[in-house]
C-alpha angles and dihedrals in degrees: 000000000000123000129205117191126193142164107069126132144110119327133172123240107273096021127104139252134179124211122196135192131190126199126204134179121039095010092156089070093060119107104164129026127181150117138284125182136202124202122194114287091005137103122256109266134190112254100178142335139186127199127220088259092054102258114148133205124191133186110248090243096063100034112128092016106060127052125196121205134179140199104200095187092056096035093235132140125190132193117204108203114199128179092004119196130215086251089063089070107120144109108280119214126191119212143178132213131195120227094261097045123099093193132036115286098199137025135204120229095261129250125221120237119189121185109196139131 
């Protein structure tokens, strides 16, 4: 599976930004898709994920502000970021995980999101 992420950039606090990630290759093996992020000096953390059945999971810090969506047939996953805060500034990585994996199997290349006025 290869992942191509896009959509990062500079956004003002309270604005909106949409990240997209497209998978190619053996997309039928994918169970879960989602996004991690890593800020300078911090560990990589899960932001949001969505299973093949549509179950979603969000970090507490983004609940109510970010929305994850997925098109299983196309192998895409999007992250709609509304009302971002400066603390959301990080490199965002999309990932995929198969049904039997405990950890992500594949990663996208990372896209920088900077929230600043």
